[in-house]
mmCIF file of the N, C-alpha and C atoms, coordinates in Angstrom:
data_MODEL
# 
_entry.id   MODEL 
# 
loop_
_atom_site.group_PDB 
_atom_site.id 
_atom_site.type_symbol 
_atom_site.label_atom_id 
_atom_site.label_alt_id 
_atom_site.label_comp_id 
_atom_site.label_asym_id 
_atom_site.label_entity_id 
_atom_site.label_seq_id 
_atom_site.pdbx_PDB_ins_code 
_atom_site.Cartn_x 
_atom_site.Cartn_y 
_atom_site.Cartn_z 
_atom_site.occupancy 
_atom_site.B_iso_or_equiv 
_atom_site.pdbx_formal_charge 
_atom_site.auth_seq_id 
_atom_site.auth_comp_id 
_atom_site.auth_asym_id 
_atom_site.auth_atom_id 
_atom_site.pdbx_PDB_model_num 
ATOM 1   N N  . MET A 1 1  ? 14.716  -8.116  -19.724 1.00 0.00 ? 1  MET A N  1 
ATOM 2   C CA . MET A 1 1  ? 14.007  -8.789  -20.941 1.00 0.00 ? 1  MET A CA 1 
ATOM 3   C C  . MET A 1 1  ? 14.107  -8.401  -22.059 1.00 0.00 ? 1  MET A C  1 
ATOM 4   N N  . SER A 1 2  ? 14.742  -9.452  -23.142 1.00 0.00 ? 2  SER A N  1 
ATOM 5   C CA . SER A 1 2  ? 15.307  -9.221  -24.127 1.00 0.00 ? 2  SER A CA 1 
ATOM 6   C C  . SER A 1 2  ? 13.863  -8.429  -24.924 1.00 0.00 ? 2  SER A C  1 
ATOM 7   N N  . ALA A 1 3  ? 14.058  -7.884  -25.954 1.00 0.00 ? 3  ALA A N  1 
ATOM 8   C CA . ALA A 1 3  ? 13.312  -7.216  -26.843 1.00 0.00 ? 3  ALA A CA 1 
ATOM 9   C C  . ALA A 1 3  ? 12.747  -8.511  -27.992 1.00 0.00 ? 3  ALA A C  1 
ATOM 10  N N  . ALA A 1 4  ? 13.321  -9.671  -27.998 1.00 0.00 ? 4  ALA A N  1 
ATOM 11  C CA . ALA A 1 4  ? 12.830  -10.269 -28.931 1.00 0.00 ? 4  ALA A CA 1 
ATOM 12  C C  . ALA A 1 4  ? 11.767  -10.993 -28.628 1.00 0.00 ? 4  ALA A C  1 
ATOM 13  N N  . TYR A 1 5  ? 11.149  -11.677 -27.279 1.00 0.00 ? 5  TYR A N  1 
ATOM 14  C CA . TYR A 1 5  ? 10.229  -11.881 -26.518 1.00 0.00 ? 5  TYR A CA 1 
ATOM 15  C C  . TYR A 1 5  ? 9.361   -11.045 -25.960 1.00 0.00 ? 5  TYR A C  1 
ATOM 16  N N  . LYS A 1 6  ? 8.267   -11.022 -26.973 1.00 0.00 ? 6  LYS A N  1 
ATOM 17  C CA . LYS A 1 6  ? 7.269   -10.109 -26.584 1.00 0.00 ? 6  LYS A CA 1 
ATOM 18  C C  . LYS A 1 6  ? 6.572   -10.946 -25.038 1.00 0.00 ? 6  LYS A C  1 
ATOM 19  N N  . ILE A 1 7  ? 5.869   -10.167 -24.064 1.00 0.00 ? 7  ILE A N  1 
ATOM 20  C CA . ILE A 1 7  ? 5.909   -10.983 -22.945 1.00 0.00 ? 7  ILE A CA 1 
ATOM 21  C C  . ILE A 1 7  ? 3.926   -10.612 -23.220 1.00 0.00 ? 7  ILE A C  1 
ATOM 22  N N  . ILE A 1 8  ? 3.216   -11.630 -22.841 1.00 0.00 ? 8  ILE A N  1 
ATOM 23  C CA . ILE A 1 8  ? 1.872   -11.614 -23.285 1.00 0.00 ? 8  ILE A CA 1 
ATOM 24  C C  . ILE A 1 8  ? 1.531   -11.468 -21.537 1.00 0.00 ? 8  ILE A C  1 
ATOM 25  N N  . ASP A 1 9  ? 0.520   -10.443 -21.327 1.00 0.00 ? 9  ASP A N  1 
ATOM 26  C CA . ASP A 1 9  ? -0.308  -11.368 -19.823 1.00 0.00 ? 9  ASP A CA 1 
ATOM 27  C C  . ASP A 1 9  ? -1.675  -12.043 -20.315 1.00 0.00 ? 9  ASP A C  1 
ATOM 28  N N  . HIS A 1 10 ? -1.827  -13.111 -19.425 1.00 0.00 ? 10 HIS A N  1 
ATOM 29  C CA . HIS A 1 10 ? -3.189  -13.659 -19.738 1.00 0.00 ? 10 HIS A CA 1 
ATOM 30  C C  . HIS A 1 10 ? -3.759  -13.445 -18.283 1.00 0.00 ? 10 HIS A C  1 
ATOM 31  N N  . THR A 1 11 ? -5.146  -13.267 -18.325 1.00 0.00 ? 11 THR A N  1 
ATOM 32  C CA . THR A 1 11 ? -6.052  -13.361 -17.071 1.00 0.00 ? 11 THR A CA 1 
ATOM 33  C C  . THR A 1 11 ? -7.245  -14.036 -17.223 1.00 0.00 ? 11 THR A C  1 
ATOM 34  N N  . TYR A 1 12 ? -7.650  -14.903 -16.325 1.00 0.00 ? 12 TYR A N  1 
ATOM 35  C CA . TYR A 1 12 ? -8.427  -15.923 -16.021 1.00 0.00 ? 12 TYR A CA 1 
ATOM 36  C C  . TYR A 1 12 ? -8.855  -15.840 -14.893 1.00 0.00 ? 12 TYR A C  1 
ATOM 37  N N  . ASP A 1 13 ? -10.342 -16.910 -14.699 1.00 0.00 ? 13 ASP A N  1 
ATOM 38  C CA . ASP A 1 13 ? -10.925 -16.687 -13.661 1.00 0.00 ? 13 ASP A CA 1 
ATOM 39  C C  . ASP A 1 13 ? -10.604 -18.189 -12.844 1.00 0.00 ? 13 ASP A C  1 
ATOM 40  N N  . ALA A 1 14 ? -10.060 -18.749 -13.219 1.00 0.00 ? 14 ALA A N  1 
ATOM 41  C CA . ALA A 1 14 ? -9.487  -20.230 -12.472 1.00 0.00 ? 14 ALA A CA 1 
ATOM 42  C C  . ALA A 1 14 ? -8.489  -20.398 -13.533 1.00 0.00 ? 14 ALA A C  1 
ATOM 43  N N  . VAL A 1 15 ? -7.268  -21.085 -12.652 1.00 0.00 ? 15 VAL A N  1 
ATOM 44  C CA . VAL A 1 15 ? -6.120  -22.009 -13.343 1.00 0.00 ? 15 VAL A CA 1 
ATOM 45  C C  . VAL A 1 15 ? -6.275  -23.138 -12.382 1.00 0.00 ? 15 VAL A C  1 
ATOM 46  N N  . VAL A 1 16 ? -5.993  -24.134 -12.801 1.00 0.00 ? 16 VAL A N  1 
ATOM 47  C CA . VAL A 1 16 ? -5.675  -25.790 -12.668 1.00 0.00 ? 16 VAL A CA 1 
ATOM 48  C C  . VAL A 1 16 ? -4.428  -26.038 -13.055 1.00 0.00 ? 16 VAL A C  1 
ATOM 49  N N  . VAL A 1 17 ? -4.006  -26.582 -11.613 1.00 0.00 ? 17 VAL A N  1 
ATOM 50  C CA . VAL A 1 17 ? -2.185  -27.072 -12.277 1.00 0.00 ? 17 VAL A CA 1 
ATOM 51  C C  . VAL A 1 17 ? -2.519  -28.372 -12.348 1.00 0.00 ? 17 VAL A C  1 
ATOM 52  N N  . GLY A 1 18 ? -2.233  -28.940 -13.179 1.00 0.00 ? 18 GLY A N  1 
ATOM 53  C CA . GLY A 1 18 ? -1.766  -30.291 -13.610 1.00 0.00 ? 18 GLY A CA 1 
ATOM 54  C C  . GLY A 1 18 ? -3.245  -30.846 -14.420 1.00 0.00 ? 18 GLY A C  1 
ATOM 55  N N  . ALA A 1 19 ? -2.521  -31.680 -15.502 1.00 0.00 ? 19 ALA A N  1 
ATOM 56  C CA . ALA A 1 19 ? -3.261  -32.135 -16.717 1.00 0.00 ? 19 ALA A CA 1 
ATOM 57  C C  . ALA A 1 19 ? -3.663  -33.898 -16.498 1.00 0.00 ? 19 ALA A C  1 
ATOM 58  N N  . GLY A 1 20 ? -3.544  -33.867 -15.202 1.00 0.00 ? 20 GLY A N  1 
ATOM 59  C CA . GLY A 1 20 ? -4.166  -35.314 -14.993 1.00 0.00 ? 20 GLY A CA 1 
ATOM 60  C C  . GLY A 1 20 ? -5.767  -35.746 -15.464 1.00 0.00 ? 20 GLY A C  1 
ATOM 61  N N  . GLY A 1 21 ? -6.162  -36.716 -14.966 1.00 0.00 ? 21 GLY A N  1 
ATOM 62  C CA . GLY A 1 21 ? -7.429  -36.717 -15.324 1.00 0.00 ? 21 GLY A CA 1 
ATOM 63  C C  . GLY A 1 21 ? -8.318  -36.058 -14.618 1.00 0.00 ? 21 GLY A C  1 
ATOM 64  N N  . SER A 1 22 ? -8.165  -36.065 -13.079 1.00 0.00 ? 22 SER A N  1 
ATOM 65  C CA . SER A 1 22 ? -8.358  -34.867 -12.482 1.00 0.00 ? 22 SER A CA 1 
ATOM 66  C C  . SER A 1 22 ? -8.687  -33.621 -12.861 1.00 0.00 ? 22 SER A C  1 
ATOM 67  N N  . GLY A 1 23 ? -7.062  -33.574 -13.030 1.00 0.00 ? 23 GLY A N  1 
ATOM 68  C CA . GLY A 1 23 ? -6.930  -31.750 -13.612 1.00 0.00 ? 23 GLY A CA 1 
ATOM 69  C C  . GLY A 1 23 ? -8.097  -31.523 -14.837 1.00 0.00 ? 23 GLY A C  1 
ATOM 70  N N  . LEU A 1 24 ? -7.785  -32.166 -16.013 1.00 0.00 ? 24 LEU A N  1 
ATOM 71  C CA . LEU A 1 24 ? -8.481  -32.096 -16.956 1.00 0.00 ? 24 LEU A CA 1 
ATOM 72  C C  . LEU A 1 24 ? -10.061 -32.247 -16.682 1.00 0.00 ? 24 LEU A C  1 
ATOM 73  N N  . ARG A 1 25 ? -10.551 -33.261 -15.839 1.00 0.00 ? 25 ARG A N  1 
ATOM 74  C CA . ARG A 1 25 ? -12.168 -32.834 -15.593 1.00 0.00 ? 25 ARG A CA 1 
ATOM 75  C C  . ARG A 1 25 ? -12.198 -31.645 -15.255 1.00 0.00 ? 25 ARG A C  1 
ATOM 76  N N  . ALA A 1 26 ? -11.632 -31.276 -14.212 1.00 0.00 ? 26 ALA A N  1 
ATOM 77  C CA . ALA A 1 26 ? -12.088 -29.722 -13.025 1.00 0.00 ? 26 ALA A CA 1 
ATOM 78  C C  . ALA A 1 26 ? -11.629 -28.782 -14.127 1.00 0.00 ? 26 ALA A C  1 
ATOM 79  N N  . THR A 1 27 ? -10.827 -29.012 -15.294 1.00 0.00 ? 27 THR A N  1 
ATOM 80  C CA . THR A 1 27 ? -10.651 -27.609 -16.163 1.00 0.00 ? 27 THR A CA 1 
ATOM 81  C C  . THR A 1 27 ? -11.595 -27.589 -16.862 1.00 0.00 ? 27 THR A C  1 
ATOM 82  N N  . MET A 1 28 ? -12.506 -28.855 -17.354 1.00 0.00 ? 28 MET A N  1 
ATOM 83  C CA . MET A 1 28 ? -13.637 -28.886 -18.294 1.00 0.00 ? 28 MET A CA 1 
ATOM 84  C C  . MET A 1 28 ? -15.118 -28.656 -17.430 1.00 0.00 ? 28 MET A C  1 
ATOM 85  N N  . GLY A 1 29 ? -14.876 -28.987 -16.137 1.00 0.00 ? 29 GLY A N  1 
ATOM 86  C CA . GLY A 1 29 ? -15.974 -28.547 -15.227 1.00 0.00 ? 29 GLY A CA 1 
ATOM 87  C C  . GLY A 1 29 ? -16.090 -27.286 -15.064 1.00 0.00 ? 29 GLY A C  1 
ATOM 88  N N  . ILE A 1 30 ? -15.126 -26.444 -14.724 1.00 0.00 ? 30 ILE A N  1 
ATOM 89  C CA . ILE A 1 30 ? -14.914 -24.954 -14.585 1.00 0.00 ? 30 ILE A CA 1 
ATOM 90  C C  . ILE A 1 30 ? -15.486 -24.275 -15.720 1.00 0.00 ? 30 ILE A C  1 
ATOM 91  N N  . ALA A 1 31 ? -15.046 -24.769 -17.011 1.00 0.00 ? 31 ALA A N  1 
ATOM 92  C CA . ALA A 1 31 ? -14.950 -24.039 -18.131 1.00 0.00 ? 31 ALA A CA 1 
ATOM 93  C C  . ALA A 1 31 ? -16.503 -23.910 -18.612 1.00 0.00 ? 31 ALA A C  1 
ATOM 94  N N  . GLU A 1 32 ? -16.956 -25.057 -18.344 1.00 0.00 ? 32 GLU A N  1 
ATOM 95  C CA . GLU A 1 32 ? -18.636 -25.514 -18.755 1.00 0.00 ? 32 GLU A CA 1 
ATOM 96  C C  . GLU A 1 32 ? -19.518 -24.389 -17.813 1.00 0.00 ? 32 GLU A C  1 
ATOM 97  N N  . SER A 1 33 ? -18.882 -24.358 -16.425 1.00 0.00 ? 33 SER A N  1 
ATOM 98  C CA . SER A 1 33 ? -20.068 -23.122 -15.763 1.00 0.00 ? 33 SER A CA 1 
ATOM 99  C C  . SER A 1 33 ? -19.667 -21.973 -16.461 1.00 0.00 ? 33 SER A C  1 
ATOM 100 N N  . GLY A 1 34 ? -19.075 -21.632 -17.567 1.00 0.00 ? 34 GLY A N  1 
ATOM 101 C CA . GLY A 1 34 ? -18.832 -20.029 -18.020 1.00 0.00 ? 34 GLY A CA 1 
ATOM 102 C C  . GLY A 1 34 ? -17.631 -19.385 -17.705 1.00 0.00 ? 34 GLY A C  1 
ATOM 103 N N  . LEU A 1 35 ? -16.460 -19.904 -17.083 1.00 0.00 ? 35 LEU A N  1 
ATOM 104 C CA . LEU A 1 35 ? -15.459 -19.159 -16.316 1.00 0.00 ? 35 LEU A CA 1 
ATOM 105 C C  . LEU A 1 35 ? -14.360 -19.343 -17.395 1.00 0.00 ? 35 LEU A C  1 
ATOM 106 N N  . LYS A 1 36 ? -13.700 -18.571 -17.416 1.00 0.00 ? 36 LYS A N  1 
ATOM 107 C CA . LYS A 1 36 ? -12.578 -18.360 -18.403 1.00 0.00 ? 36 LYS A CA 1 
ATOM 108 C C  . LYS A 1 36 ? -11.335 -18.913 -17.648 1.00 0.00 ? 36 LYS A C  1 
ATOM 109 N N  . THR A 1 37 ? -11.061 -20.350 -18.459 1.00 0.00 ? 37 THR A N  1 
ATOM 110 C CA . THR A 1 37 ? -10.057 -21.393 -17.763 1.00 0.00 ? 37 THR A CA 1 
ATOM 111 C C  . THR A 1 37 ? -8.604  -21.428 -18.378 1.00 0.00 ? 37 THR A C  1 
ATOM 112 N N  . ALA A 1 38 ? -7.761  -21.528 -17.365 1.00 0.00 ? 38 ALA A N  1 
ATOM 113 C CA . ALA A 1 38 ? -6.522  -22.322 -18.130 1.00 0.00 ? 38 ALA A CA 1 
ATOM 114 C C  . ALA A 1 38 ? -5.807  -23.588 -17.406 1.00 0.00 ? 38 ALA A C  1 
ATOM 115 N N  . CYS A 1 39 ? -5.459  -24.230 -17.938 1.00 0.00 ? 39 CYS A N  1 
ATOM 116 C CA . CYS A 1 39 ? -4.500  -25.657 -17.546 1.00 0.00 ? 39 CYS A CA 1 
ATOM 117 C C  . CYS A 1 39 ? -3.225  -25.914 -17.544 1.00 0.00 ? 39 CYS A C  1 
ATOM 118 N N  . ILE A 1 40 ? -2.572  -25.981 -16.675 1.00 0.00 ? 40 ILE A N  1 
ATOM 119 C CA . ILE A 1 40 ? -1.376  -25.697 -16.907 1.00 0.00 ? 40 ILE A CA 1 
ATOM 120 C C  . ILE A 1 40 ? -0.588  -27.148 -16.489 1.00 0.00 ? 40 ILE A C  1 
ATOM 121 N N  . THR A 1 41 ? 0.461   -27.411 -16.967 1.00 0.00 ? 41 THR A N  1 
ATOM 122 C CA . THR A 1 41 ? 1.294   -28.862 -16.811 1.00 0.00 ? 41 THR A CA 1 
ATOM 123 C C  . THR A 1 41 ? 2.952   -28.463 -16.685 1.00 0.00 ? 41 THR A C  1 
ATOM 124 N N  . LYS A 1 42 ? 3.842   -29.401 -16.269 1.00 0.00 ? 42 LYS A N  1 
ATOM 125 C CA . LYS A 1 42 ? 5.358   -29.133 -15.869 1.00 0.00 ? 42 LYS A CA 1 
ATOM 126 C C  . LYS A 1 42 ? 5.712   -30.293 -16.930 1.00 0.00 ? 42 LYS A C  1 
ATOM 127 N N  . VAL A 1 43 ? 5.100   -30.940 -17.839 1.00 0.00 ? 43 VAL A N  1 
ATOM 128 C CA . VAL A 1 43 ? 5.402   -32.134 -18.501 1.00 0.00 ? 43 VAL A CA 1 
ATOM 129 C C  . VAL A 1 43 ? 4.545   -31.931 -19.952 1.00 0.00 ? 43 VAL A C  1 
ATOM 130 N N  . PHE A 1 44 ? 5.346   -32.740 -20.907 1.00 0.00 ? 44 PHE A N  1 
ATOM 131 C CA . PHE A 1 44 ? 4.818   -32.936 -22.288 1.00 0.00 ? 44 PHE A CA 1 
ATOM 132 C C  . PHE A 1 44 ? 3.235   -33.015 -22.384 1.00 0.00 ? 44 PHE A C  1 
ATOM 133 N N  . PRO A 1 45 ? 2.279   -32.422 -22.875 1.00 0.00 ? 45 PRO A N  1 
ATOM 134 C CA . PRO A 1 45 ? 0.798   -33.423 -22.753 1.00 0.00 ? 45 PRO A CA 1 
ATOM 135 C C  . PRO A 1 45 ? 1.041   -34.489 -23.235 1.00 0.00 ? 45 PRO A C  1 
ATOM 136 N N  . THR A 1 46 ? 1.435   -35.547 -23.672 1.00 0.00 ? 46 THR A N  1 
ATOM 137 C CA . THR A 1 46 ? 1.101   -36.876 -23.837 1.00 0.00 ? 46 THR A CA 1 
ATOM 138 C C  . THR A 1 46 ? 1.339   -37.262 -22.436 1.00 0.00 ? 46 THR A C  1 
ATOM 139 N N  . ARG A 1 47 ? 2.412   -36.890 -21.788 1.00 0.00 ? 47 ARG A N  1 
ATOM 140 C CA . ARG A 1 47 ? 2.787   -37.593 -20.518 1.00 0.00 ? 47 ARG A CA 1 
ATOM 141 C C  . ARG A 1 47 ? 2.131   -37.178 -19.387 1.00 0.00 ? 47 ARG A C  1 
ATOM 142 N N  . SER A 1 48 ? 1.205   -36.279 -19.183 1.00 0.00 ? 48 SER A N  1 
ATOM 143 C CA . SER A 1 48 ? 0.412   -35.426 -18.616 1.00 0.00 ? 48 SER A CA 1 
ATOM 144 C C  . SER A 1 48 ? -1.131  -36.152 -18.231 1.00 0.00 ? 48 SER A C  1 
ATOM 145 N N  . HIS A 1 49 ? -1.321  -37.100 -18.176 1.00 0.00 ? 49 HIS A N  1 
ATOM 146 C CA . HIS A 1 49 ? -2.323  -37.921 -18.363 1.00 0.00 ? 49 HIS A CA 1 
ATOM 147 C C  . HIS A 1 49 ? -2.230  -39.295 -17.069 1.00 0.00 ? 49 HIS A C  1 
ATOM 148 N N  . THR A 1 50 ? -3.693  -39.556 -17.028 1.00 0.00 ? 50 THR A N  1 
ATOM 149 C CA . THR A 1 50 ? -3.778  -40.958 -15.923 1.00 0.00 ? 50 THR A CA 1 
ATOM 150 C C  . THR A 1 50 ? -3.281  -41.501 -16.873 1.00 0.00 ? 50 THR A C  1 
ATOM 151 N N  . VAL A 1 51 ? -3.798  -42.177 -18.014 1.00 0.00 ? 51 VAL A N  1 
ATOM 152 C CA . VAL A 1 51 ? -3.601  -43.080 -18.947 1.00 0.00 ? 51 VAL A CA 1 
ATOM 153 C C  . VAL A 1 51 ? -2.023  -43.430 -18.652 1.00 0.00 ? 51 VAL A C  1 
ATOM 154 N N  . ALA A 1 52 ? -0.985  -42.337 -18.369 1.00 0.00 ? 52 ALA A N  1 
ATOM 155 C CA . ALA A 1 52 ? 0.227   -42.418 -18.699 1.00 0.00 ? 52 ALA A CA 1 
ATOM 156 C C  . ALA A 1 52 ? 0.560   -43.504 -17.060 1.00 0.00 ? 52 ALA A C  1 
ATOM 157 N N  . ALA A 1 53 ? -0.086  -43.362 -16.443 1.00 0.00 ? 53 ALA A N  1 
ATOM 158 C CA . ALA A 1 53 ? 0.407   -43.750 -14.923 1.00 0.00 ? 53 ALA A CA 1 
ATOM 159 C C  . ALA A 1 53 ? 0.659   -45.547 -15.091 1.00 0.00 ? 53 ALA A C  1 
ATOM 160 N N  . GLN A 1 54 ? 1.346   -46.215 -14.711 1.00 0.00 ? 54 GLN A N  1 
ATOM 161 C CA . GLN A 1 54 ? 1.389   -47.564 -14.437 1.00 0.00 ? 54 GLN A CA 1 
ATOM 162 C C  . GLN A 1 54 ? 0.546   -48.172 -13.887 1.00 0.00 ? 54 GLN A C  1 
ATOM 163 N N  . GLY A 1 55 ? -0.186  -49.579 -14.595 1.00 0.00 ? 55 GLY A N  1 
ATOM 164 C CA . GLY A 1 55 ? -0.821  -50.494 -14.050 1.00 0.00 ? 55 GLY A CA 1 
ATOM 165 C C  . GLY A 1 55 ? -2.954  -50.274 -14.376 1.00 0.00 ? 55 GLY A C  1 
ATOM 166 N N  . GLY A 1 56 ? -3.572  -49.451 -13.424 1.00 0.00 ? 56 GLY A N  1 
ATOM 167 C CA . GLY A 1 56 ? -4.461  -49.445 -13.710 1.00 0.00 ? 56 GLY A CA 1 
ATOM 168 C C  . GLY A 1 56 ? -5.291  -49.192 -12.516 1.00 0.00 ? 56 GLY A C  1 
ATOM 169 N N  . ILE A 1 57 ? -6.663  -50.224 -12.422 1.00 0.00 ? 57 ILE A N  1 
ATOM 170 C CA . ILE A 1 57 ? -7.288  -50.478 -11.168 1.00 0.00 ? 57 ILE A CA 1 
ATOM 171 C C  . ILE A 1 57 ? -6.768  -51.774 -10.993 1.00 0.00 ? 57 ILE A C  1 
ATOM 172 N N  . ALA A 1 58 ? -6.673  -51.886 -9.739  1.00 0.00 ? 58 ALA A N  1 
ATOM 173 C CA . ALA A 1 58 ? -6.151  -53.069 -8.697  1.00 0.00 ? 58 ALA A CA 1 
ATOM 174 C C  . ALA A 1 58 ? -6.985  -53.178 -7.603  1.00 0.00 ? 58 ALA A C  1 
ATOM 175 N N  . ALA A 1 59 ? -7.104  -54.078 -7.069  1.00 0.00 ? 59 ALA A N  1 
ATOM 176 C CA . ALA A 1 59 ? -7.680  -54.326 -5.770  1.00 0.00 ? 59 ALA A CA 1 
ATOM 177 C C  . ALA A 1 59 ? -6.929  -55.802 -5.404  1.00 0.00 ? 59 ALA A C  1 
ATOM 178 N N  . SER A 1 60 ? -6.863  -56.184 -4.261  1.00 0.00 ? 60 SER A N  1 
ATOM 179 C CA . SER A 1 60 ? -6.536  -57.114 -3.454  1.00 0.00 ? 60 SER A CA 1 
ATOM 180 C C  . SER A 1 60 ? -7.806  -58.541 -3.050  1.00 0.00 ? 60 SER A C  1 
ATOM 181 N N  . LEU A 1 61 ? -7.973  -59.138 -4.105  1.00 0.00 ? 61 LEU A N  1 
ATOM 182 C CA . LEU A 1 61 ? -9.411  -59.829 -4.138  1.00 0.00 ? 61 LEU A CA 1 
ATOM 183 C C  . LEU A 1 61 ? -9.322  -60.849 -2.761  1.00 0.00 ? 61 LEU A C  1 
ATOM 184 N N  . GLY A 1 62 ? -7.760  -61.446 -2.670  1.00 0.00 ? 62 GLY A N  1 
ATOM 185 C CA . GLY A 1 62 ? -8.250  -62.370 -1.805  1.00 0.00 ? 62 GLY A CA 1 
ATOM 186 C C  . GLY A 1 62 ? -8.328  -63.483 -2.745  1.00 0.00 ? 62 GLY A C  1 
ATOM 187 N N  . ASN A 1 63 ? -8.199  -63.915 -4.231  1.00 0.00 ? 63 ASN A N  1 
ATOM 188 C CA . ASN A 1 63 ? -8.627  -64.915 -4.687  1.00 0.00 ? 63 ASN A CA 1 
ATOM 189 C C  . ASN A 1 63 ? -7.275  -65.749 -5.058  1.00 0.00 ? 63 ASN A C  1 
ATOM 190 N N  . ASN A 1 64 ? -6.147  -65.256 -4.653  1.00 0.00 ? 64 ASN A N  1 
ATOM 191 C CA . ASN A 1 64 ? -4.938  -65.879 -5.179  1.00 0.00 ? 64 ASN A CA 1 
ATOM 192 C C  . ASN A 1 64 ? -4.002  -65.880 -3.885  1.00 0.00 ? 64 ASN A C  1 
ATOM 193 N N  . SER A 1 65 ? -3.383  -66.820 -4.220  1.00 0.00 ? 65 SER A N  1 
ATOM 194 C CA . SER A 1 65 ? -2.285  -67.268 -2.750  1.00 0.00 ? 65 SER A CA 1 
ATOM 195 C C  . SER A 1 65 ? -1.216  -66.576 -2.877  1.00 0.00 ? 65 SER A C  1 
ATOM 196 N N  . PRO A 1 66 ? -0.049  -66.232 -2.269  1.00 0.00 ? 66 PRO A N  1 
ATOM 197 C CA . PRO A 1 66 ? -0.644  -65.111 -1.021  1.00 0.00 ? 66 PRO A CA 1 
ATOM 198 C C  . PRO A 1 66 ? -1.077  -63.703 -1.711  1.00 0.00 ? 66 PRO A C  1 
ATOM 199 N N  . ASP A 1 67 ? -2.660  -63.337 -1.405  1.00 0.00 ? 67 ASP A N  1 
ATOM 200 C CA . ASP A 1 67 ? -2.829  -62.176 -1.537  1.00 0.00 ? 67 ASP A CA 1 
ATOM 201 C C  . ASP A 1 67 ? -3.401  -61.385 -0.502  1.00 0.00 ? 67 ASP A C  1 
ATOM 202 N N  . HIS A 1 68 ? -3.126  -59.939 0.260   1.00 0.00 ? 68 HIS A N  1 
ATOM 203 C CA . HIS A 1 68 ? -3.079  -59.201 1.098   1.00 0.00 ? 68 HIS A CA 1 
ATOM 204 C C  . HIS A 1 68 ? -3.111  -57.993 0.797   1.00 0.00 ? 68 HIS A C  1 
ATOM 205 N N  . TRP A 1 69 ? -3.808  -56.740 1.186   1.00 0.00 ? 69 TRP A N  1 
ATOM 206 C CA . TRP A 1 69 ? -4.089  -55.944 1.033   1.00 0.00 ? 69 TRP A CA 1 
ATOM 207 C C  . TRP A 1 69 ? -2.636  -55.288 0.872   1.00 0.00 ? 69 TRP A C  1 
ATOM 208 N N  . THR A 1 70 ? -1.951  -55.751 1.957   1.00 0.00 ? 70 THR A N  1 
ATOM 209 C CA . THR A 1 70 ? -0.360  -54.828 2.106   1.00 0.00 ? 70 THR A CA 1 
ATOM 210 C C  . THR A 1 70 ? 0.553   -55.229 0.506   1.00 0.00 ? 70 THR A C  1 
ATOM 211 N N  . TRP A 1 71 ? 0.291   -56.559 -0.377  1.00 0.00 ? 71 TRP A N  1 
ATOM 212 C CA . TRP A 1 71 ? 0.632   -56.138 -1.371  1.00 0.00 ? 71 TRP A CA 1 
ATOM 213 C C  . TRP A 1 71 ? 0.455   -54.928 -2.161  1.00 0.00 ? 71 TRP A C  1 
ATOM 214 N N  . HIS A 1 72 ? -1.109  -54.924 -2.161  1.00 0.00 ? 72 HIS A N  1 
ATOM 215 C CA . HIS A 1 72 ? -1.823  -54.014 -3.015  1.00 0.00 ? 72 HIS A CA 1 
ATOM 216 C C  . HIS A 1 72 ? -1.547  -52.753 -2.850  1.00 0.00 ? 72 HIS A C  1 
ATOM 217 N N  . MET A 1 73 ? -1.143  -52.270 -1.245  1.00 0.00 ? 73 MET A N  1 
ATOM 218 C CA . MET A 1 73 ? -0.635  -51.141 -1.344  1.00 0.00 ? 73 MET A CA 1 
ATOM 219 C C  . MET A 1 73 ? 1.092   -50.840 -1.454  1.00 0.00 ? 73 MET A C  1 
ATOM 220 N N  . PHE A 1 74 ? 1.382   -52.205 -1.536  1.00 0.00 ? 74 PHE A N  1 
ATOM 221 C CA . PHE A 1 74 ? 3.094   -52.159 -1.595  1.00 0.00 ? 74 PHE A CA 1 
ATOM 222 C C  . PHE A 1 74 ? 3.165   -51.584 -3.651  1.00 0.00 ? 74 PHE A C  1 
ATOM 223 N N  . ASP A 1 75 ? 2.440   -52.537 -3.994  1.00 0.00 ? 75 ASP A N  1 
ATOM 224 C CA . ASP A 1 75 ? 2.570   -52.208 -5.557  1.00 0.00 ? 75 ASP A CA 1 
ATOM 225 C C  . ASP A 1 75 ? 1.712   -50.713 -6.108  1.00 0.00 ? 75 ASP A C  1 
ATOM 226 N N  . THR A 1 76 ? 1.039   -50.363 -5.405  1.00 0.00 ? 76 THR A N  1 
ATOM 227 C CA . THR A 1 76 ? 0.255   -48.308 -5.495  1.00 0.00 ? 76 THR A CA 1 
ATOM 228 C C  . THR A 1 76 ? 1.548   -47.521 -5.277  1.00 0.00 ? 76 THR A C  1 
ATOM 229 N N  . VAL A 1 77 ? 1.998   -48.161 -3.942  1.00 0.00 ? 77 VAL A N  1 
ATOM 230 C CA . VAL A 1 77 ? 3.380   -47.267 -3.817  1.00 0.00 ? 77 VAL A CA 1 
ATOM 231 C C  . VAL A 1 77 ? 4.504   -47.246 -4.868  1.00 0.00 ? 77 VAL A C  1 
ATOM 232 N N  . LYS A 1 78 ? 4.859   -48.407 -4.692  1.00 0.00 ? 78 LYS A N  1 
ATOM 233 C CA . LYS A 1 78 ? 5.964   -48.830 -5.646  1.00 0.00 ? 78 LYS A CA 1 
ATOM 234 C C  . LYS A 1 78 ? 5.563   -47.890 -7.016  1.00 0.00 ? 78 LYS A C  1 
ATOM 235 N N  . GLY A 1 79 ? 4.379   -48.237 -7.669  1.00 0.00 ? 79 GLY A N  1 
ATOM 236 C CA . GLY A 1 79 ? 4.019   -47.678 -9.203  1.00 0.00 ? 79 GLY A CA 1 
ATOM 237 C C  . GLY A 1 79 ? 4.041   -46.371 -9.515  1.00 0.00 ? 79 GLY A C  1 
ATOM 238 N N  . SER A 1 80 ? 3.981   -45.272 -8.104  1.00 0.00 ? 80 SER A N  1 
ATOM 239 C CA . SER A 1 80 ? 4.571   -44.112 -8.269  1.00 0.00 ? 80 SER A CA 1 
ATOM 240 C C  . SER A 1 80 ? 5.583   -43.746 -7.671  1.00 0.00 ? 80 SER A C  1 
ATOM 241 N N  . ASP A 1 81 ? 6.486   -44.317 -7.911  1.00 0.00 ? 81 ASP A N  1 
ATOM 242 C CA . ASP A 1 81 ? 7.985   -44.245 -7.705  1.00 0.00 ? 81 ASP A CA 1 
ATOM 243 C C  . ASP A 1 81 ? 8.591   -43.675 -8.933  1.00 0.00 ? 81 ASP A C  1 
# 
């Protein structure tokens, strides 16, 4: 290891992996309970959240033709690609 980079050890009671909506909520809840908590993510913070997800809330309501749960499933899976 290079002497130019100082290694610092960190100790936590809980580590949450992922900073999406669920990860951030879990981190906040754990921290509020008094535990020393860390949240880590592999992407830049502005891309690591539920708002960055495509779409939003959607459902197959049956009020448009053709509308079917399989189209909703397709859109949901395709949005995760």
